[in-house]
C-alpha positions in Angstrom: 7.0 20.3 -22.8 5.4 19.3 -26.1 4.5 21.8 -28.7 0.8 22.4 -29.0 -0.8 20.6 -32.0 -0.6 22.4 -35.3 -4.4 22.5 -35.5 -4.3 25.3 -32.9 -2.2 27.4 -35.1 -5.0 29.9 -35.8 -6.3 32.8 -33.8 -2.8 34.2 -33.3 -1.0 31.1 -34.0 -1.9 29.0 -31.0 -1.8 29.4 -27.5 -1.4 27.6 -24.1 -4.1 27.9 -21.6 -4.6 28.1 -17.8 -5.3 28.9 -14.2 -6.8 27.0 -11.2 -8.5 25.6 -8.1 -8.8 22.2 -6.5 -11.6 20.0 -8.0 -13.8 20.3 -4.9 -13.5 24.0 -4.5 -15.9 26.5 -5.9 -15.3 30.0 -7.2 -15.6 32.9 -4.9 -17.2 34.8 -7.8 -19.4 32.8 -10.3 -18.1 32.7 -13.8 -20.2 34.8 -16.1 -20.8 34.1 -19.8 -21.7 37.1 -22.0 -25.3 37.1 -23.1 -25.9 35.6 -26.5 -26.9 37.9 -29.3 -29.1 37.3 -32.3 -26.9 36.3 -35.2 -26.4 39.2 -37.5 -24.3 40.0 -40.5 -22.0 42.8 -41.5 -21.6 44.5 -44.9 -19.8 42.2 -47.4 -16.1 42.5 -47.2 -16.1 43.7 -43.6 -14.8 41.9 -40.5 -17.2 42.3 -37.6 -16.3 39.9 -34.7 -19.8 39.9 -33.3 -21.2 38.8 -36.6 -18.5 36.2 -37.0 -18.6 34.7 -33.5 -22.4 34.3 -33.7 -22.4 32.4 -37.0 -20.4 29.2 -36.3 -21.8 25.9 -37.5 -20.3 22.5 -36.9 -22.1 19.4 -38.1 -25.4 21.4 -38.1 -24.9 22.6 -34.6 -24.9 26.4 -34.0 -22.2 27.7 -31.8 -22.0 31.2 -30.4 -18.8 32.2 -28.6 -18.3 32.2 -25.6 -20.4 29.1 -25.1 -20.9 26.6 -22.2 -20.0 23.1 -23.3 -22.9 21.8 -21.2 -25.3 23.5 -23.7 -24.3 21.0 -26.4 -26.3 17.8 -27.0 -25.4 14.2 -26.1 -23.7 13.5 -29.5 -20.8 15.9 -28.6 -17.8 14.8 -26.7 -14.7 16.6 -25.5 -11.4 14.8 -25.0 -9.1 16.9 -22.8 -5.4 17.4 -23.2 -3.3 16.4 -20.3 -2.4 19.7 -18.6 1.0 18.4 -17.5 2.0 17.5 -21.1 1.0 20.8 -22.5 1.9 23.3 -19.7 -1.7 24.0 -18.9 -3.0 25.2 -15.5 -6.2 24.5 -13.7 -8.9 26.9 -14.8 -8.0 26.7 -18.5 -8.0 23.8 -20.9 -7.6 22.5 -24.4 -9.7 19.7 -25.9 -10.5 17.9 -29.1 -14.1 18.2 -30.1 -15.9 15.1 -31.4 -19.4 14.5 -32.9 -20.6 10.9 -32.7 -17.0 9.8 -32.4 -15.7 11.8 -35.4 -13.1 14.5 -34.7 -14.5 18.0 -35.6 -11.9 20.5 -34.3 -10.1 21.8 -31.3 -11.4 24.2 -28.6 -9.8 26.4 -26.0 -11.5 26.6 -22.6 -11.7 28.7 -19.6 -13.5 28.0 -16.3 -12.1 24.5 -16.8 -11.5 22.6 -13.6 -10.7 19.0 -12.9 -13.9 17.1 -12.1 -16.1 20.0 -13.2 -15.3 20.1 -16.9 -19.0 20.4 -17.7 -18.8 24.0 -16.5 -16.1 24.9 -19.0 -16.7 27.7 -21.4 -15.4 27.6 -25.0 -13.8 30.8 -26.1 -11.9 29.6 -29.1 -12.7 27.1 -31.9 -10.5 25.8 -34.7 -12.1 23.7 -37.5 -10.8 22.0 -40.6 -13.7 19.8 -41.9 -16.0 20.6 -44.8 -19.2 20.1 -42.8 -18.3 23.0 -40.6 -18.0 26.8 -41.2 -17.3 30.0 -39.5 -19.3 32.9 -41.0 -19.6 30.9 -44.3 -15.9 30.2 -44.5 -15.7 26.5 -45.0 -12.5 24.4 -44.8 -11.7 22.4 -48.0 -14.2 24.5 -49.9 -13.8 28.3 -49.6 -11.1 30.1 -51.6 -9.0 33.2 -50.9 -11.5 35.2 -53.0 -14.4 33.8 -51.0 -12.8 34.8 -47.7 -12.0 38.3 -48.9 -15.5 38.7 -50.3 -16.9 37.8 -46.8 -14.6 39.6 -44.4 -12.3 41.7 -46.6 -8.5 42.0 -46.7 -6.6 40.7 -43.7 -5.0 42.9 -41.1 -1.8 40.8 -41.4 -0.6 37.8 -43.4 1.9 35.1 -42.2 3.8 33.0 -44.6 4.5 29.5 -43.3 5.7 26.1 -44.3 3.5 23.2 -45.5 0.8 22.1 -45.0 -0.1 25.8 -45.0 1.1 28.4 -47.4 -0.2 31.5 -45.7 -2.5 32.6 -43.0 -4.8 35.6 -42.9 -5.3 37.3 -39.5 -8.2 39.6 -38.7 -9.1 41.5 -35.5 -7.5 42.0 -32.1 -5.0 39.7 -30.4 -3.7 40.9 -27.0 -2.0 37.7 -26.2 -2.3 35.7 -23.0 -3.3 37.2 -19.6 -1.6 36.4 -16.3 -3.6 33.1 -16.2 -2.8 32.0 -19.7 -6.2 32.7 -21.2 -5.8 34.2 -24.7 -7.4 37.6 -24.9 -8.6 38.5 -28.3 -11.4 39.1 -30.8 -10.0 37.6 -33.9 -10.2 35.1 -36.7 -7.3 33.3 -38.5 -7.8 31.5 -41.9 -5.0 29.3 -43.3 -4.8 28.3 -47.0 -3.2 25.3 -48.7 -1.0 25.5 -51.9 -4.1 25.7 -54.1 -5.5 28.7 -52.2 -8.2 26.7 -50.6 -9.1 27.2 -46.9 -7.5 24.5 -44.8 -8.3 25.7 -41.3 -10.4 28.4 -39.6 -10.0 29.5 -36.0 -11.8 32.1 -34.0 -11.1 33.5 -30.6 -13.6 35.6 -28.6 -12.7 36.3 -25.0 -13.1 39.2 -22.5 -10.6 41.9 -23.4 -11.1 43.7 -20.1 -9.5 40.9 -18.2 -6.1 41.4 -19.9 -4.7 43.6 -17.1 -6.4 41.7 -14.3 -5.3 38.6 -12.4 
């Protein structure tokens, strides 16, 4: 089984996803997406996951996790990873996000079933292009000082090999549930050797589901 792409290294250092039905079967219980909230900010230097997850911008498009992929416009495309190659199960997914044919990032999906991908829900996004930002944290632009000014000191720091030097982690990470969905409210920010943001990843999923399944 191949290792997941390094791009997914954020949000608790990358995860595999999961769980499933046959393509023509429907859920016994409809999948519910949490209601969207009005974007809000937190005091400078404070990590507030609800503020962060409601202020995601990619190529001018506003994202608010969790988000139905069907809500995006026609210029957006998802190219799904082969579940067999990456150990994924029906019900979860992993995809590369494109805008007008240009790669923009990687997303983790739940409610993702073969033949019904349009019903998938994004719960995690990893970005590394300068025309995208999460709560003002912009790859290839923001510095360590910028990140600390926006969301404060990290809860933990990982030291890693190139192309990243270290990764700041903020928030809660409960790991995968029984179905392989990553349960967490967190953000991870990796920096290059010059202390410039290289990648930003946010995960926002239902924490109450951790013990279920």
